N, C-alpha and C positions, 0 to 999 in steps of 0.2 A: 504494500500500500504506500503510495507516494502522495502526501498532502501538499497542495499548492500553497505553501505558507506565504501569507502577505500578498497574494496575487488575486484574491477574490473579494467580492463585495460583501463586507461584514454586515452591512445594513440588511441584506437579504438573508445571508446564511444564519444570522442570529435569530431569525424568526422560525427556523426549522424545529418542529416538534416531532418526537418519535413516540407513537402510540401503538396500541395492540393491532390496529388495522392499517398501520403504515405511517409514513412520514407526511406531515401536513404543515400548515402555517405560511405557505408561500403561494401566491397567486400566479397563474400562468399568463402574466401580462407582457407588455412590450419590453419593460425593463428586465424582467426575468429572461425573456427570449434572447435579448441582446447579451446578457451575462452568460447564458448557456452557450451561445455561439462563440463568445470570446474564450471561454474555458475549454471548449472543444479544440479551438486553434492552439491554445497553450499546451494541451495534452497531445496534440497531433492525433486526434481521434476522429472517427466518423460515427454518427449517431443513426442507428437503425430503429425504426418504430413499426410494430405490427399494426395491421388494419383495425384491431380491436382496442387500440390505445385511446386515451383521452384526446380530443381534438387539438388541444394546445401542444401535446407531445408530438402528435403527427405533424403539426404545422412547423415545428422547429427542427424536425429531423432532416437528415441528408437524404434518406431513402425510406419509403413506406411500402409495405407489401406483406405477403404471407411469410411464414417462418422459413421455409426452405429457400425461397427466392432471396430472402434477406441474407441467409447464411452463405449462399453462393456469392452474393455481392460482397460480403465480408471477406471471403477468401480472395477475391480479386481486387479489393480496395488497396490503394497504396499505403494507407495509414497502418501503423503498427498496433493501434489500440482500437478496439471495437466496443462501443457502448450499445447494448441491446435492450431496447425498451420493449419488453415482452415478458413472458413467463419463463421459468427456469429451464425447461427442456429446450427451449428455443436458443437460449444463450449457450447451452451445452452443445447443440448441433453446430452453432457457429464455431465453437472451440474445436469440435471434431474435424471440421473442414479447414480450420485455420490453427493448427496445433502450435505454431510458433508465435502467434499473436496474443496480446493481452485482451481478454474478453471481460467486460464489466457488465453487471446487471444492477440497475439502480436500487433494487431491494431483493435480496436473495430469498426472502420469504414468499415471493410471488410464485406459487406453485401451480399445479394443474390437476383438477380432479380426474381428467381422462388419463393423463400420463401416470397418475398414481393408482389407477385401477388395475394395473398388472405390474408385478415385480419380476426381476430376473429369476429369482428362485421359483416363482409360480410358473414362469414360462418354461424353465428347465423341467419342471415336473410334468407339465402339459406335453412337452416334446417326448418325454419318456413314455407317456401313455400312447403316443402315436409315432412309433419309430418309422423313419423314412419319410415323414411328412415335411413339406416345405413351409417354412415360417415366413409369413408376410406381415410386417408390422407397420402401422401408420407412423408417420414422422412425429406424431404427437405422443412420443414415448421417451423414456429416459435413455441416457447413453448406455446404461447397463443392459437394458432390454434390446436396444439396437445391436449390441454386441452379440446377443444370442439369436439374432435374426438372419435369415438368408437373404431376403430382399425387402427393402423399405418401400413404402408407397405414399402418395399424397391422395387427397380426396378427388383430385382431377384425373389421376392416372391409376387408381386402384384397380379398376376394371381391366385396363390394359396389362398391368403387372400380373394379375391372377390369370388372365387369358394366355400369358406367355409361358405358363407352367404346364408341362405335359398333362393331358386330361386324366391319366391313370394315377397321378400322384395326389395324395391327400394334401390339403392346404390348411394350415392353422393361421387364422386371420385374427389379429388383435390390434388394439384393445377395444375398438368401438363397435358395439353390436349393431348400431343403426347403419353405419357405413358398410359393415359386413353384410347386413341384410340387403343393402342396395347392390353390392357386388354380386351376391348370390342371385338376386333377381335379374340382373343384367347379363350374367354369364350362364345362368341355368345350371350351375355347377352343384352337384349333390354331395361331392366329397369335400366341401368347404366347411370347416369347423370354425365357429365364430365365438370369440371370447365375450363374456357378458359385461363389458365395460361401457362407460358412457361419460360424456361431458355433461355436468349437471345443468349447465345453462341451455345447451341445445336440447337435452332430454326434456327440459321444462317447457319447451314450445310444443304444445300438444295439438293433436289433430282437430279437436273440437273447436279451439279458438281459431285455427287456420280456416276451417270450413266456414265459421261464422264471418270471419273477415272477408273471405272470398265471395260469399253470398252478398255481403253488404257493399262490395266494390266489384260489381260484375264486369267492368271494363278494364280492370287492372291486370297486370302480369304478376305472376308469382315467382320469386326467386327463393328457392329453398335449399339450405345447406344439407348435404346427405347425412351429417351427424345428428340432424334434428329428429326427434321422435315423431314429428308430423310428416316426414318425407313420404311414408307409405300412404298416409291420408291424402296428400297432394296428388299422388298418382291415381289413387282411387277416385278422387273427384273428377280427374281428367278421363279416366277409363269409363266412368259411369255417365259421362256427358254432362255432369253438373257444372263443369268449368272447361272451357276450350283447351284441348290438350296442347295446342301450340303456344299457349300462354303459361304453361306450367314448366318451369325449368329447375332441374336439380343441379346445383352448381357449387363449386368451390368458391372461396373468396375471390381468387383471381379470375375465375370464370364469371362471377357476378359483375366485376368491373368491365370485362370484355363485352358481356351481354348488355350492360347499361349503355355503353358507348354506341352499340349497334341498334338499340331499341327505339321504336317509334311510339311506344306507349306514353301516355300522359301521366300514368300513375303505376307504381310498382310496390307490391307488398313484399317485404323482405323478412325471411325467417332465418335469422342468425343473430349473433351477438350485436348489440345496438351500436357499438363503435364503428361497425362497417358502414353505417349510414353516412358518416362524414366523407369518406372517400367516394362513395357512390354519388353523393350530391355534388362533389367537385367534378367528377367524371362526366356527369350528365345533368347540368343545372336546370335544364328545362323539364325534368321529370320530377314528379312528386313521389319521393320515396318514403314509405311508412313502415314501421316495424309491425310485424304480426303480433309480437309480444314486446311492448316497450319496457318491460321489467327484465328482459333478457340481457343483463349486464353482469360480466364476470368480475367478481370482487378481487380476484388475483390480478387480472390485467390492470384493474384500476388502482392497484397498489403502486404502480409506477406513476407517481404524482409529480407535479412540478418541484416540490420540496425534495422528493427522493432523487430526482435527476440532478438537481443542484448539488446535493450532498455527495452523490456519486462522483461528480466531476471535481469537486473540491478535495475529497478524501481518497479518490482512487478506489472506491468500494462500490459494490462487492465483487471481488474477482471470482470468476468461474474457472475451475480447473477440472480436467477429466484425466483419469489414469491413462498413461500412454498406451498400454496394451488394450484397455477397453476402447479407447478412441480408435485404435487401428482396426479392431474387429468391427466396430460400429461404422467406420468409414467404408469398409468393404460392402456392407449391406446397402448403404446410400449410393455408392458407386455403381453397384449392380442395377439399381433402379434407374439411374441416369443412363446407363448403357441400353436399357430397354427402350427408352424414349420418353417424351413429355416430361423433362426434368424440372420444368418451372413450376408454376401454380401449385402451391402447397395446400395447407388445410383450408 
């Protein structure tokens, strides 16, 4: 940890308060943004922000996107220090792909309910029950789980990754049960075993409220993340003719941005974490984007506050490290995915 002694704005940093739900006390205003940019320059760092971050964090970042795309940017960036405004597994992935760089996360307590839904020990036991199976793990997993994985996937390429595996091989898909169900539905694969994990935010966006929103906005398009518990309901609405099938789109966060730029709709209902609305509105300002569930906010993502980012840049905290052997094994599973194709678009 390297503290930038005497080179920071004490009037701002003295306001930082550390509480049980994270760092607070600093507003994400113009003065804060200018100080963040100055400190990034002093540290020779680049700031990456996930699509689910607070708008102020997204606006001050050098790059905004999904976790895998940002990790690949980190690997190619000329800076030696990466500040990752996201949850812990994302910063780990950046370290896996950039082992010789310093990777900082503004608050190491920013975890992920989905990544935590399977451990490396649990995956090893599952593999022992299915000898010879191919393990496909979502990028929303810890480095230790990636190290036990044959091929990683993202929400945009999960179907392609599974389809690349010989049909007679069993596949263990983890950890997201809703993404796994989507892959099984799209591939028709009967030997795909799915781990019963979930993102608590996406699982909370249910089919009943999606159906109600769709019926009350009959001219809107639906953008639904495949991690959502309502993805099956969205396809059911389309299949039953209750909603035009060409207006129901199951998309990753990167896919949502591409679809927004191409859409001719005047209104889009979005089923994913609410932070995504900021980037969608920037991408297509003429469209009225509305959350299917406006309470779908990840408390872990929102732990990366303006105060947390400022403290990170002043103190050089919190540094993320991954054991070299674990990182090497995890990197192989990510590289295999990239070799199959569609390496961008993450969760």
